C-alpha positions as CSV (number, residue, x, y, z in Angstrom):
1,M,0.0,0.0,0.0
2,S,2.8,2.4,0.9
3,N,4.6,1.5,-2.3
4,D,1.5,2.5,-4.3
5,K,1.3,5.8,-2.4
6,T,4.9,6.5,-3.1
7,K,4.4,5.7,-6.8
8,N,1.4,8.0,-7.0
9,S,3.3,10.7,-5.1
10,N,6.2,10.4,-7.4
11,K,3.9,10.5,-10.5
12,S,2.3,13.6,-9.2
13,V,5.7,15.3,-8.6
14,L,6.9,14.2,-12.1
15,I,3.9,15.8,-13.7
16,G,4.2,18.8,-11.5
17,A,7.8,19.3,-12.4
18,A,6.9,19.1,-16.1
19,F,4.2,21.7,-15.7
20,L,6.4,23.9,-13.6
21,M,9.0,23.9,-16.4
22,A,6.4,24.4,-19.1
23,T,4.4,27.2,-17.3
24,S,7.7,28.9,-16.4
25,A,8.4,29.2,-20.1
26,I,4.8,30.2,-21.0
27,G,4.8,33.8,-19.7
28,P,3.6,37.2,-21.2
29,G,6.7,37.2,-23.4
30,F,6.0,33.8,-24.8
31,L,2.5,34.9,-25.8
32,T,3.7,38.1,-27.4
33,Q,6.6,36.4,-29.2
34,T,4.4,33.7,-30.7
35,A,1.8,36.3,-31.9
36,V,4.3,38.7,-33.3
37,F,6.3,36.0,-35.3
38,T,3.1,34.4,-36.5
39,G,2.0,37.8,-37.8
40,Q,5.4,38.3,-39.5
41,L,6.0,34.8,-40.9
42,G,2.6,33.2,-41.3
43,S,2.6,29.5,-41.7
44,T,6.5,29.5,-41.9
45,F,6.5,30.0,-38.2
46,G,5.7,26.3,-37.9
47,F,9.2,25.6,-39.1
48,V,10.6,27.9,-36.4
49,I,8.6,26.1,-33.7
50,L,9.8,22.7,-34.9
51,T,13.4,23.7,-35.1
52,S,13.4,25.5,-31.7
53,L,11.7,22.5,-30.2
54,I,14.4,20.1,-31.3
55,L,17.2,22.4,-30.0
56,S,15.4,23.2,-26.8
57,A,14.7,19.4,-26.2
58,I,18.4,18.6,-26.5
59,A,19.4,21.3,-24.0
60,Q,16.5,20.6,-21.6
61,I,16.9,16.8,-21.4
62,N,20.6,17.1,-21.0
63,V,20.4,19.5,-18.0
64,W,17.6,17.5,-16.3
65,R,19.7,14.3,-16.7
66,V,22.8,15.9,-15.3
67,I,21.0,17.4,-12.3
68,G,18.9,14.3,-11.7
69,V,21.6,11.6,-11.9
70,S,24.2,13.7,-9.9
71,G,21.6,14.7,-7.3
72,L,23.1,18.2,-7.4
73,P,21.4,21.5,-8.3
74,G,22.7,23.5,-11.2
75,Q,25.0,25.8,-9.2
76,E,26.8,22.9,-7.5
77,V,27.3,21.1,-10.8
78,A,28.8,24.4,-12.1
79,N,31.1,24.7,-9.1
80,K,32.4,21.2,-9.8
81,V,33.1,22.1,-13.4
82,L,34.9,25.3,-12.4
83,P,35.2,26.5,-8.8
84,G,33.3,29.7,-8.4
85,L,31.3,29.3,-11.6
86,G,28.2,28.2,-9.5
87,Y,28.1,31.5,-7.6
88,F,28.3,33.4,-10.9
89,V,25.5,31.3,-12.5
90,A,23.3,31.7,-9.4
91,F,23.8,35.4,-9.5
92,L,22.8,35.6,-13.1
93,V,19.8,33.3,-12.7
94,A,18.5,35.2,-9.6
95,L,19.0,38.5,-11.3
96,G,17.3,37.3,-14.5
97,G,14.4,35.8,-12.4
98,L,13.9,39.2,-10.7
99,A,14.0,41.1,-14.0
100,F,11.5,38.6,-15.6
101,N,9.3,38.7,-12.6
102,I,8.8,42.5,-13.0
103,G,7.3,41.7,-16.4
104,N,5.4,38.7,-15.0
105,V,3.7,40.7,-12.3
106,G,2.8,43.3,-14.9
107,G,1.3,40.6,-17.1
108,A,-0.7,39.3,-14.2
109,A,-2.0,42.8,-13.5
110,T,-2.9,43.2,-17.2
111,G,-4.8,39.9,-17.1
112,L,-7.0,41.0,-14.2
113,N,-7.6,44.4,-15.7
114,V,-8.8,42.7,-18.9
115,I,-11.0,40.2,-17.1
116,F,-12.5,42.4,-14.3
117,G,-11.4,46.0,-15.1
118,I,-9.3,46.0,-11.9
119,D,-6.7,48.8,-11.5
120,Y,-3.3,47.6,-12.5
121,T,-1.7,48.3,-9.1
122,I,-4.4,46.3,-7.3
123,G,-4.2,43.5,-9.9
124,A,-0.5,43.3,-9.3
125,A,-0.9,43.2,-5.5
126,I,-3.7,40.4,-5.8
127,S,-1.5,38.3,-8.0
128,A,1.6,38.7,-5.9
129,A,-0.5,37.9,-2.8
130,I,-1.6,34.6,-4.4
131,A,2.0,33.7,-5.2
132,I,3.1,34.5,-1.7
133,F,0.3,32.4,-0.2
134,I,1.6,29.4,-2.3
135,F,5.0,29.7,-0.8
136,L,3.8,30.3,2.8
137,N,1.8,27.0,2.5
138,K,3.4,24.2,4.6
139,N,3.3,22.0,1.6
140,A,4.6,24.6,-0.8
141,G,5.9,22.1,-3.3
142,N,2.5,20.4,-3.6
143,A,0.7,23.7,-3.8
144,M,3.0,24.9,-6.5
145,D,2.5,21.6,-8.4
146,T,-1.3,22.0,-8.2
147,L,-1.3,25.6,-9.3
148,T,0.9,25.0,-12.3
149,K,-1.1,21.9,-13.4
150,V,-4.5,23.6,-13.1
151,L,-3.5,26.9,-14.7
152,G,-1.5,25.0,-17.4
153,A,-4.4,22.9,-18.3
154,L,-6.7,25.9,-18.3
155,M,-4.4,27.7,-20.8
156,I,-4.4,24.6,-23.1
157,V,-8.2,24.4,-23.1
158,V,-8.8,28.2,-23.7
159,I,-6.2,28.6,-26.4
160,G,-7.3,25.4,-28.0
161,Y,-10.9,26.7,-28.1
162,V,-9.7,30.0,-29.7
163,A,-7.6,28.0,-32.2
164,F,-10.7,25.9,-33.2
165,T,-12.7,29.1,-33.6
166,T,-10.3,30.9,-36.0
167,K,-10.3,27.9,-38.4
168,P,-6.5,28.2,-39.3
169,P,-5.2,26.8,-42.6
170,V,-3.8,23.6,-40.9
171,G,-2.7,21.9,-44.2
172,E,-0.6,24.9,-45.2
173,A,0.9,25.2,-41.7
174,V,1.9,21.6,-41.7
175,M,3.5,21.9,-45.2
176,K,5.4,25.1,-44.3
177,T,6.6,23.5,-41.1
178,F,8.7,21.1,-43.2
179,V,9.1,23.2,-46.4
180,P,9.4,26.8,-45.1
181,D,9.6,29.9,-47.4
182,Q,12.6,31.1,-45.5
183,I,15.0,30.2,-42.6
184,P,14.2,32.8,-39.9
185,V,17.3,32.4,-37.7
186,L,16.5,35.3,-35.4
187,A,13.1,33.9,-34.6
188,I,14.6,30.4,-33.9
189,I,17.1,31.9,-31.5
190,T,14.5,34.0,-29.8
191,L,12.2,31.0,-29.3
192,V,15.0,28.8,-27.9
193,G,15.8,31.5,-25.4
194,G,12.2,31.9,-24.4
195,T,11.7,28.1,-24.0
196,V,14.9,27.0,-22.2
197,G,16.7,30.2,-21.4
198,G,17.8,31.4,-17.9
199,Y,16.0,29.9,-14.9
200,I,13.5,27.9,-17.1
201,T,15.9,25.0,-17.9
202,F,16.6,24.3,-14.2
203,S,13.1,24.8,-12.7
204,G,11.8,21.2,-13.2
205,G,15.1,19.5,-12.4
206,H,15.4,21.4,-9.1
207,R,11.7,20.5,-8.3
208,L,12.6,16.8,-8.7
209,L,15.6,17.1,-6.4
210,D,13.5,18.8,-3.7
211,A,11.0,15.9,-3.9
212,G,13.8,13.4,-3.5
213,I,13.7,12.1,-7.1
214,S,17.3,11.7,-8.2
215,G,20.0,9.1,-9.0
216,E,20.6,6.8,-11.9
217,E,17.8,4.5,-10.8
218,N,15.3,7.3,-11.5
219,L,16.7,8.3,-14.9
220,N,13.7,7.0,-16.8
221,E,11.3,9.1,-14.7
222,I,13.5,12.1,-15.0
223,N,13.6,11.7,-18.8
224,K,9.8,11.3,-19.0
225,S,9.2,14.4,-16.9
226,A,11.6,16.5,-19.1
227,V,10.0,15.3,-22.3
228,M,6.5,16.0,-20.8
229,G,7.5,19.5,-19.9
230,M,8.8,20.2,-23.4
231,G,5.7,18.7,-24.9
232,I,3.3,20.9,-22.8
233,A,5.2,24.0,-23.8
234,A,5.3,23.0,-27.4
235,L,1.5,22.2,-27.4
236,V,0.6,25.6,-26.1
237,R,3.0,27.2,-28.6
238,V,1.4,25.3,-31.5
239,L,-2.2,26.0,-30.4
240,L,-1.4,29.7,-30.0
241,F,0.3,29.8,-33.4
242,L,-2.8,28.2,-35.0
243,A,-5.1,30.6,-33.2
244,V,-3.2,33.7,-34.4
245,L,-2.6,32.2,-37.9
246,G,-6.4,31.7,-38.4
247,V,-6.8,35.4,-37.7
248,V,-3.8,36.9,-39.8
249,S,-4.5,34.5,-42.7
250,T,-7.7,36.5,-43.4
251,G,-5.7,39.7,-43.8
252,F,-6.2,41.0,-40.3
253,T,-3.3,43.1,-38.9
254,L,-2.4,42.5,-35.3
255,D,-2.3,45.5,-32.9
256,P,1.4,46.2,-32.2
257,K,0.4,47.4,-28.7
258,S,-0.8,43.9,-27.8
259,P,-0.6,41.4,-30.6
260,P,-2.1,38.4,-28.8
261,A,-5.0,40.4,-27.3
262,S,-6.0,41.8,-30.7
263,A,-5.9,38.2,-32.2
264,F,-8.1,36.8,-29.4
265,Q,-10.5,39.7,-29.8
266,E,-10.7,39.4,-33.5
267,A,-11.3,35.6,-33.1
268,A,-14.1,35.7,-30.6
269,G,-15.1,39.3,-29.9
270,T,-15.5,40.4,-26.3
271,L,-15.4,36.8,-25.0
272,G,-12.1,36.3,-26.9
273,Y,-10.6,39.4,-25.2
274,K,-11.6,38.1,-21.8
275,F,-10.1,34.8,-22.7
276,F,-6.9,36.6,-23.5
277,G,-7.0,38.2,-20.0
278,L,-7.5,34.8,-18.5
279,V,-4.6,33.2,-20.5
280,I,-2.1,36.0,-19.8
281,W,-3.0,36.1,-16.1
282,A,-2.5,32.3,-15.8
283,A,0.7,32.4,-17.8
284,A,2.1,35.3,-15.7
285,L,1.1,33.9,-12.3
286,T,2.7,30.5,-13.0
287,S,5.8,32.2,-14.3
288,I,6.0,34.4,-11.1
289,V,5.9,31.2,-9.1
290,G,8.4,29.4,-11.3
291,A,10.9,32.3,-11.4
292,A,10.7,32.8,-7.6
293,Y,11.1,29.1,-6.8
294,T,14.0,28.6,-9.2
295,S,15.9,31.7,-8.2
296,V,15.8,30.8,-4.5
297,S,16.7,27.2,-5.3
298,F,19.9,28.6,-6.7
299,L,20.7,30.8,-3.7
300,K,19.8,28.4,-0.9
301,T,22.9,26.3,-1.0
302,F,25.2,29.2,-0.4
303,T,23.9,30.3,3.1
304,K,21.9,28.8,6.0
305,A,20.0,32.1,6.2
306,I,18.3,31.2,3.0
307,S,18.3,27.4,3.2
308,D,16.6,27.4,6.6
309,H,13.8,29.7,5.4
310,V,13.4,28.8,1.8
311,N,9.6,29.5,1.6
312,K,9.9,32.9,3.1
313,W,12.7,33.9,0.8
C-alpha cells in the first residue's frame, strides 16, 4: 500500500515538475513572441517552432539528466566544473528571475484588468499575494504543483478553443513546417531562449531534487518528466500559433500594442478578449511562481540564512 502511495506521489511530482518547467516558459513574453512572429512569418512560423523544439529538447533533457543523476542542483554542478562558476551562475539566474518577474507581475495585472477591469496596481498586488500564499503554505511544493497543473491545463483548453474558432489553414501550416519559405534564424534563437533560457531550464530538475527524485535509478522518470515539460510548452505554442494564424490569414493586422490580445478579440469578440485576459493572467502567475522558486533554489545552497527559510525567501 505504501509503495502504491509512493508511486502515486512520485507520479504527481513528475507531472508537477513538467508543468512547472512548461508554465515557467509560458509567460507574457512567450504569448507576445508567438503572436508577433506568426503575424510576420505566417505558416512558416511552424518551421521555427519545430526547429526550436528540437534544439530546446536537446538542452532541456541534457540539463535534467545531469541534475537528476548527480543529485546536485545546477549551481553545485557548475562549481564542480569550475570552482566559483556556480556562484556566478546563481547570481545571473537570480538577477534574471527578478527582472523577468517584473514583467510577469505586470502581465498578471494586465490579465486581471482585462477580465475584471481591476486597477493595475491592485491587480499586481492580488496576483503577488496569491504567489506569496503558495510559498507560505506548509506543503509549498504540492501547492506549486497543483497551481501549475490547473492553470497550465486551463491555458491549453482556452487557447485550444480559440484556435478551433479561428479555423486556421492547418494543411498549409503543416507543409510550411517542413518546407518553409525562409529560414528565420532570429526567430529560432528567440524561441529557444524563451523556452529554455535562464531559470526555465533548471526549474523542473530542481523540483525533482527537492522531492527526492534523483539518482541513476530514477533516470527513466527524469527523462519522462523532461519530455513531458517540453511537450506541454510545445502544445501551447502550437495552439497559440494556430489561433493567431487563423486570424492573420484572413488579412487582419495585429495591434502592435498587444498582438495576442487583438488576435483573441478578432477571433471571438469580447469573449475572446476576456479569454486573453485569463490566459495572460494564468501564464504570468505560473511564471511568477516558477521564477521565484528557481531563483531561490539557486541561492539556498550558499547560506543557511536562506536554506533554513526557503519558503519565506
